[in-house]
C-alpha positions as CSV (number, residue, x, y, z in Angstrom):
1,M,-8.2,-67.2,-199.6
2,N,-12.2,-67.0,-198.9
3,S,-14.0,-63.4,-198.6
4,N,-17.9,-65.7,-198.6
5,H,-19.2,-64.0,-194.8
6,V,-22.0,-65.6,-195.7
7,N,-21.4,-68.7,-193.5
8,S,-18.8,-66.7,-191.5
9,P,-19.3,-66.3,-187.6
10,N,-20.8,-62.9,-186.8
11,M,-17.1,-60.8,-185.3
12,K,-17.7,-57.5,-184.6
13,L,-15.6,-55.1,-183.2
14,E,-16.0,-54.8,-179.5
15,V,-13.6,-53.2,-177.3
16,V,-10.3,-50.7,-178.0
17,V,-7.8,-51.6,-175.2
18,F,-5.3,-49.2,-173.7
19,S,-3.7,-47.8,-171.0
20,V,-3.8,-44.1,-169.0
21,S,-1.0,-42.7,-166.7
22,D,-4.7,-41.4,-164.7
23,V,-8.0,-43.5,-164.9
24,D,-10.2,-41.2,-162.3
25,H,-8.8,-37.7,-165.2
26,T,-9.0,-40.1,-168.2
27,K,-12.6,-40.9,-166.8
28,T,-14.4,-37.8,-166.4
29,F,-13.1,-36.3,-170.2
30,Y,-14.2,-39.3,-171.4
31,E,-17.8,-38.9,-169.8
32,N,-17.4,-35.0,-170.4
33,L,-17.9,-36.6,-173.8
34,G,-20.8,-37.6,-173.3
35,W,-19.7,-41.7,-174.0
36,R,-21.9,-43.6,-171.9
37,F,-20.3,-45.2,-168.7
38,D,-21.0,-49.0,-168.2
39,I,-18.3,-50.6,-164.9
40,D,-15.5,-49.8,-163.4
41,V,-13.9,-52.9,-162.3
42,M,-11.3,-52.4,-159.1
43,E,-9.0,-55.8,-157.8
44,G,-5.8,-55.8,-156.2
45,D,-3.4,-53.6,-158.7
46,F,-5.7,-54.0,-160.8
47,R,-8.5,-51.6,-162.4
48,G,-10.6,-51.2,-165.7
49,V,-13.2,-48.8,-167.0
50,H,-15.6,-48.8,-170.3
51,L,-16.7,-46.5,-171.5
52,T,-19.1,-46.8,-175.1
53,P,-19.0,-43.6,-177.7
54,P,-23.0,-42.4,-178.3
55,N,-24.7,-44.9,-180.6
56,S,-21.4,-47.4,-180.7
57,D,-21.6,-50.8,-180.6
58,A,-17.3,-50.5,-180.2
59,S,-16.2,-50.2,-176.8
60,I,-13.1,-48.5,-175.0
61,L,-11.6,-50.1,-172.3
62,F,-8.6,-48.6,-170.2
63,G,-7.1,-48.3,-167.4
64,K,-3.7,-50.4,-164.6
65,G,-2.9,-53.9,-165.9
66,V,-5.6,-54.1,-169.0
67,T,-2.6,-53.6,-171.5
68,P,1.4,-55.0,-171.4
69,N,3.7,-52.9,-169.2
70,N,5.8,-51.3,-172.3
71,S,2.3,-50.0,-173.6
72,G,2.6,-47.1,-175.2
73,S,-0.1,-44.7,-176.6
74,A,-2.6,-45.6,-178.6
75,H,-2.8,-43.6,-182.5
76,N,-5.4,-43.4,-184.9
77,L,-8.4,-44.6,-183.4
78,V,-11.3,-43.8,-185.3
79,L,-14.8,-42.3,-185.0
80,A,-17.4,-42.2,-188.1
81,V,-19.1,-39.4,-187.7
82,D,-22.0,-38.4,-190.3
83,N,-21.7,-34.5,-189.4
84,L,-17.6,-33.2,-189.4
85,D,-18.6,-29.6,-188.4
86,A,-21.8,-30.6,-186.1
87,A,-19.9,-33.4,-184.3
88,R,-16.1,-30.6,-184.0
89,A,-18.7,-27.6,-182.1
90,D,-19.5,-31.1,-179.4
91,L,-16.8,-31.5,-178.7
92,I,-14.8,-28.1,-178.9
93,A,-18.1,-27.1,-176.6
94,R,-16.9,-29.8,-174.1
95,G,-13.8,-28.4,-173.5
96,V,-11.7,-30.2,-175.6
97,N,-8.7,-28.9,-178.0
98,V,-10.0,-30.3,-181.7
99,S,-8.4,-29.8,-184.7
100,E,-8.9,-27.9,-187.7
101,V,-11.0,-30.0,-190.0
102,F,-8.0,-32.2,-193.0
103,H,-7.5,-34.3,-195.3
104,Y,-4.8,-36.7,-196.6
105,A,-2.4,-35.5,-199.8
106,G,-2.4,-39.3,-200.1
107,G,-5.8,-40.9,-199.2
108,P,-7.6,-41.2,-196.0
109,F,-4.5,-42.4,-192.6
110,N,-1.4,-42.7,-195.3
111,N,1.4,-40.9,-193.5
112,T,3.9,-42.1,-195.8
113,V,3.9,-38.7,-197.7
114,E,5.9,-35.4,-196.7
115,N,3.3,-33.0,-194.9
116,P,0.1,-36.0,-194.6
117,R,-1.8,-33.8,-193.3
118,V,-3.5,-30.9,-195.4
119,S,-6.2,-28.5,-194.5
120,G,-9.1,-28.3,-195.3
121,R,-12.2,-30.0,-196.0
122,D,-11.6,-32.5,-199.1
123,P,-11.4,-31.3,-202.0
124,Q,-14.0,-32.9,-203.6
125,G,-16.5,-33.5,-200.6
126,R,-15.4,-37.2,-200.6
127,S,-17.1,-39.6,-197.8
128,Y,-14.3,-40.8,-195.9
129,F,-11.4,-38.6,-196.7
130,S,-12.1,-35.4,-193.9
131,F,-10.9,-35.4,-190.7
132,A,-10.7,-33.6,-187.3
133,S,-8.2,-35.2,-184.2
134,F,-8.2,-34.8,-180.3
135,E,-5.9,-36.6,-177.8
136,D,-7.4,-37.8,-174.1
137,P,-5.1,-36.8,-171.6
138,D,-2.6,-39.6,-172.5
139,G,-1.7,-38.4,-175.5
140,N,-4.7,-41.6,-176.8
141,V,-5.5,-39.5,-180.7
142,W,-8.5,-40.5,-182.7
143,L,-9.8,-39.1,-185.3
144,L,-12.9,-38.2,-186.7
145,Q,-13.4,-39.4,-189.7
146,E,-16.4,-38.1,-191.7
147,I,-18.8,-40.6,-193.4
148,T,-21.9,-39.8,-194.7
149,T,-22.7,-42.5,-197.8
150,R,-20.8,-46.0,-197.0
151,L,-18.8,-47.6,-200.0
152,P,-20.7,-50.8,-201.6
153,G,-20.7,-54.2,-199.7
154,R,-19.3,-51.6,-196.6
155,L,-22.5,-52.4,-194.9
156,W,-23.8,-56.2,-193.2
157,D,-26.6,-58.1,-194.5
158,S,-28.4,-58.5,-190.9
159,T,-29.8,-55.0,-189.0
160,R,-29.9,-54.5,-185.3
161,A,-33.2,-55.5,-185.1
162,G,-31.9,-59.3,-186.1
163,D,-29.9,-59.5,-182.9
164,L,-32.9,-58.4,-180.2
165,D,-33.4,-61.7,-178.3
166,V,-37.4,-62.3,-176.9
167,A,-36.2,-60.4,-173.5
168,T,-34.5,-57.7,-174.7
169,L,-37.7,-57.2,-177.2
170,A,-40.6,-57.3,-174.8
171,N,-38.5,-54.6,-172.5
172,L,-38.5,-52.0,-175.8
173,L,-42.2,-53.0,-176.2
174,R,-42.6,-52.0,-173.0
175,E,-40.6,-48.9,-173.1
176,T,-42.5,-47.6,-176.1
177,A,-46.6,-47.8,-175.0
178,E,-44.8,-45.9,-171.7
179,H,-43.9,-43.4,-174.4
180,H,-47.1,-43.9,-176.3
181,D,-48.8,-43.4,-173.5
182,H,-48.5,-39.7,-173.3
183,Y,-48.6,-39.1,-176.9
184,E,-51.8,-41.4,-177.1
185,K,-53.3,-38.8,-174.1
186,T,-52.9,-35.4,-175.9
187,H,-53.6,-36.2,-179.4
188,A,-56.7,-37.0,-181.7
189,D,-57.8,-40.7,-181.9
190,H,-55.2,-42.3,-183.9
191,D,-53.5,-46.2,-184.6
192,W,-51.2,-47.5,-181.7
193,W,-49.0,-49.4,-184.1
194,D,-48.3,-45.8,-186.7
195,W,-46.7,-45.1,-183.8
196,Y,-44.7,-47.7,-182.5
197,A,-43.2,-48.4,-186.1
198,P,-41.1,-44.8,-186.1
199,Y,-40.1,-45.1,-182.4
200,L,-39.4,-48.2,-182.4
201,S,-37.5,-47.9,-185.8
202,A,-35.3,-45.0,-184.1
203,R,-34.7,-47.5,-181.2
204,Q,-33.4,-49.7,-183.2
205,N,-30.9,-47.7,-185.5
206,G,-29.6,-46.1,-181.9
207,S,-31.6,-43.1,-180.5
208,S,-32.3,-42.5,-176.8
209,P,-35.4,-43.1,-175.9
210,E,-37.0,-38.8,-175.9
211,E,-35.2,-39.0,-179.6
212,A,-37.2,-42.1,-180.8
213,A,-40.6,-40.6,-179.1
214,A,-39.7,-37.1,-181.0
215,A,-39.1,-39.3,-184.3
216,A,-42.4,-40.6,-183.8
217,D,-44.2,-37.4,-183.0
218,R,-43.2,-36.3,-186.1
219,Y,-44.0,-38.8,-188.4
220,M,-47.3,-38.4,-186.9
221,E,-47.2,-35.1,-188.1
222,E,-46.3,-34.3,-190.4
223,V,-47.1,-38.4,-192.4
224,L,-50.7,-39.0,-190.7
225,H,-51.4,-35.4,-189.8
226,I,-52.7,-36.5,-186.4
227,P,-53.2,-33.0,-184.8
228,P,-52.7,-32.3,-181.5
229,M,-55.3,-32.5,-178.2
230,T,-56.8,-28.7,-177.0
231,P,-55.8,-27.8,-173.5
232,Q,-59.2,-28.2,-173.3
233,V,-59.9,-31.4,-174.4
234,V,-57.0,-32.9,-173.0
235,A,-58.4,-31.7,-169.2
236,L,-61.9,-32.7,-169.8
237,S,-60.1,-36.7,-171.1
238,S,-57.7,-36.2,-168.2
239,T,-61.1,-35.5,-166.0
240,T,-63.6,-38.5,-167.1
241,T,-59.7,-40.6,-167.2
242,A,-59.6,-40.0,-163.2
243,R,-63.8,-41.0,-163.1
C-alpha cells in the first residue's frame, strides 16, 4: 500500500450526516452552542440543516431523509479543542449537560476494556488523551478531545492561505482595510502592512474579524510599541479630515 500523499488529490472531511427526530429543536440546540448556521433546505419530505462548529473546516448535516430510515444515533463524533476546561465551561454556560473530564483506561477510544472511562484527566497530561462528552436532543454523542500538540506527521504541508482564490483574497484585503481604518485614525503613524500582517494571519487561521483586529492591535502595541493618539489629537484629526 502506498501511503505517500505528496501526489494525492486533496481530500478533506467535509460533512458528518445524521438524522434527528425534531429538526427545529436540534437546530436550536446547535445554534445555542455558537455553531455557524449555513443553510436549511426543505423540499417535499426532505429537510437538511447545515451548521459548522467554530473555526472548523468540517460541518454537520442533519434533518429528515438525509440518511436511510434504519439509521440510529451517531456515537463518538469528535470535536478537537485546545483547552478542555474552557470548552466545557462554555458549553455548560450555554445550558448543555457536559460530562466530567475523563480519560480512557486502555487509551483513546478503546471501549474494549471493562469500565473504559476513568474519571479525571490523563495522569500524564498527554495531548489526545483527555476527554469530555455531551449529547444532542437525539442522543448523538459528541466527544471533546483536548489536543494541545499534534503528533509528528499529523499536519499537512499546505496552509489555509494556500486555499484562497483571487476573489476570496480580494474580499479579505478589503475587509482588512476597513478594520485598519479605525486603527489608523486613532493611533500614531505606522506602516499599514505591519497591521495588515497579523490581521490576515489571524483570519486565515480561523479568527473572526473582531478577534483578528484585536490580535493586530496587540501586535502593534506589544511588538512595535505604536501608541494611541490622545482624544484631543483624534478629534483634531477628524476635524481636519472633515474639512
